[in-house]
C-alpha positions in Angstrom: 122.8 57.8 77.3 121.0 60.2 79.6 121.9 63.1 77.3 120.4 61.3 74.3 117.1 60.8 76.3 117.0 64.5 77.1 117.4 65.4 73.5 114.6 63.1 72.4 112.3 64.5 75.1 113.1 68.0 74.0 112.2 67.2 70.4 109.1 65.3 71.3 106.9 68.4 71.7 107.9 69.5 68.2 107.9 66.1 66.5 104.5 64.8 67.5 102.4 67.7 66.3 104.2 67.6 62.9 103.7 63.9 62.7 100.0 64.5 63.0 100.2 67.2 60.4 101.9 64.8 58.0 99.0 62.4 58.3 96.6 65.3 57.9 98.1 66.3 54.5 98.0 62.7 53.3 101.7 62.4 52.5 103.3 58.9 52.2 106.8 60.2 52.6 108.2 62.1 55.5 110.7 64.9 55.2 114.2 63.7 55.1 115.4 65.5 58.2 115.9 65.0 61.9 113.9 62.4 63.8 111.4 61.8 61.0 113.9 59.4 59.4 113.6 57.1 62.5 109.8 56.6 62.7 108.1 56.3 59.3 106.8 52.8 60.0 105.1 53.8 63.2 102.8 56.4 61.8 99.1 55.8 62.6 96.3 56.0 60.1 94.7 59.2 59.2 94.4 61.5 62.2 90.9 62.4 63.5 89.7 66.0 63.3 90.2 66.3 67.1 93.8 65.1 66.8 94.5 67.5 63.9 93.1 70.4 65.9 95.1 69.5 69.0 98.3 69.3 66.9 97.7 72.7 65.4 97.0 74.3 68.7 100.2 72.8 70.1 102.2 74.3 67.2 100.6 77.7 67.8 101.3 77.6 71.5 104.9 76.6 71.1 105.7 78.9 68.2 107.9 81.2 70.3 110.1 78.3 71.3 110.9 77.2 67.8 114.1 78.0 66.0 114.1 79.5 62.5 114.5 76.2 60.7 111.6 74.6 62.7 109.3 77.6 62.0 110.1 77.3 58.3 109.2 73.6 58.3 105.9 74.3 60.1 105.0 77.0 57.6 105.9 74.7 54.7 103.8 71.8 56.1 100.8 74.0 56.9 100.8 75.7 53.5 100.6 72.3 51.9 98.0 71.1 54.4 95.5 73.9 53.9 95.5 73.3 50.1 94.4 69.7 50.6 92.1 70.1 53.6 88.4 69.9 52.9 87.2 70.5 56.5 86.6 74.3 57.0 87.1 74.1 60.8 90.5 72.6 60.3 91.4 75.1 57.6 90.4 77.8 60.1 92.6 76.3 62.8 95.5 76.2 60.3 95.0 79.9 59.8 95.0 80.5 63.6 98.3 78.6 63.8 99.9 80.4 60.9 99.1 83.7 62.6 101.9 82.8 65.1 104.4 82.1 62.3 105.0 85.3 60.3 106.7 84.7 57.0 106.1 85.6 53.3 104.7 82.1 52.7 102.2 82.3 55.6 101.1 85.8 54.6 100.3 84.4 51.2 98.0 81.8 52.8 96.4 84.5 55.0 95.6 86.6 52.0 93.9 83.7 50.2 92.0 82.8 53.4 90.1 86.1 53.2 88.5 84.7 50.0 87.9 81.2 51.4 84.3 80.0 50.8 83.9 79.1 54.4 83.1 82.1 56.6 84.8 80.5 59.6 88.1 80.5 57.7 87.6 84.2 56.8 86.9 84.9 60.4 90.2 83.3 61.4 92.0 85.2 58.7 90.7 88.5 60.1 92.0 87.6 63.6 95.3 86.5 62.1 95.9 89.8 60.2 95.3 91.6 63.5 98.5 90.0 64.7 100.4 91.5 61.8 99.4 95.1 62.2 101.2 96.0 59.0 99.9 98.5 56.4 98.9 95.6 54.3 96.9 94.1 57.2 95.0 97.3 57.7 94.2 97.5 54.0 93.0 93.9 53.9 90.9 94.2 57.0 89.3 97.4 55.9 88.3 95.8 52.6 86.8 92.8 54.5 84.9 95.0 56.8 83.3 96.8 53.9 82.8 94.0 51.3 82.4 90.6 53.0 79.0 89.1 52.5 78.9 87.6 56.0 78.0 90.0 58.8 80.1 88.1 61.4 83.2 88.3 59.2 82.6 92.1 58.7 82.4 92.5 62.5 85.5 90.4 63.0 87.4 92.6 60.6 86.3 95.8 62.4 87.4 94.4 65.7 90.7 93.2 64.3 91.3 96.8 63.1 90.9 97.8 66.7 93.2 95.1 68.0 95.9 96.0 65.5 96.6 99.1 67.6 97.9 100.7 64.4 97.3 104.5 63.9 96.7 103.7 60.2 93.5 101.9 61.3 91.9 105.2 62.3 91.3 106.3 58.8 90.0 102.8 57.8 87.6 102.8 60.7 86.4 106.3 60.0 85.2 105.1 56.6 82.9 102.6 58.5 81.2 105.1 60.7 78.5 105.6 58.0 77.9 102.0 57.4 74.3 101.0 56.9 74.5 98.3 59.6 74.1 99.6 63.2 76.1 96.7 64.6 79.1 97.6 62.3 78.9 101.2 63.4 78.8 100.2 67.0 81.8 97.9 66.6 83.6 100.6 64.7 83.3 103.0 67.6 84.6 100.3 70.0 87.6 99.8 67.7 88.3 103.5 67.5 88.4 103.6 71.3 91.0 100.8 71.3 93.2 102.5 68.6 93.0 106.1 69.8 92.6 105.7 73.6 89.9 108.3 73.3 86.2 108.0 74.3 83.6 110.3 72.8 80.6 108.2 73.7 78.5 106.1 71.5 77.3 108.7 69.1 78.7 108.6 65.6 79.1 112.4 65.0 81.8 113.1 67.6 83.8 110.3 66.2 83.4 111.6 62.7 84.7 115.0 63.8 87.7 113.4 65.5 88.6 111.2 62.4 88.3 114.3 60.2 90.9 116.1 62.5 88.5 118.8 63.7 89.8 118.6 67.3 88.3 117.0 70.4 84.6 117.2 70.0 82.3 118.4 72.7 80.3 115.4 73.9 77.1 115.5 75.9 75.9 112.4 77.6 73.3 110.8 75.4 69.9 109.9 76.8 68.7 106.4 76.9 66.4 107.1 73.9 69.4 108.4 71.9 71.5 105.4 72.8 68.7 103.2 71.5 68.4 105.2 68.3 72.1 105.0 67.7 72.1 101.3 67.9 69.2 101.0 65.4 
């Protein structure tokens, strides 16, 4: 009897978040596996936004403790949930959670999220792709940094390129050094510092030289007036 209790408690942290997610996607039927068969009549009504967010954060936090079958089930449920979720904040949280569950199906959702009408979802997608660090991630983030209509999303994509720590991001970031927005240029320099481990100051030209492979540029400390001009 005590062993059965221990098993139930071990499952509880995985089962409860998924039960919330099943209410979130509006399903009347539960998947026919594991403990779900035992509790269909106890499901509450539609979960509140706060409950949905809490369930998603729990799934993200515990991703490393899940086995392959459980991870597959989470990705399946979240892929369905995001298609039926009208609340942009919850869609963004779904993306944040899927970032911790790499799989072809979750990558497909992350690609679509970069075109979501809600900028908060696109912001979350940029952060999620930073976890991947793959060549595709660099390509998608570079495109978002250049083309997204929302400035905050563009900045998130630039910073995600830096967090990716991928050498391939250097070329992508180099293409943003001449961006017309000073905030994007400044964020680009910060991301180049992260990726390269180099620091050539806040002026754009030394970084251009570095990205072009012209060797370590000589950098003089900029004056306060020059720093101001570089920002604007």
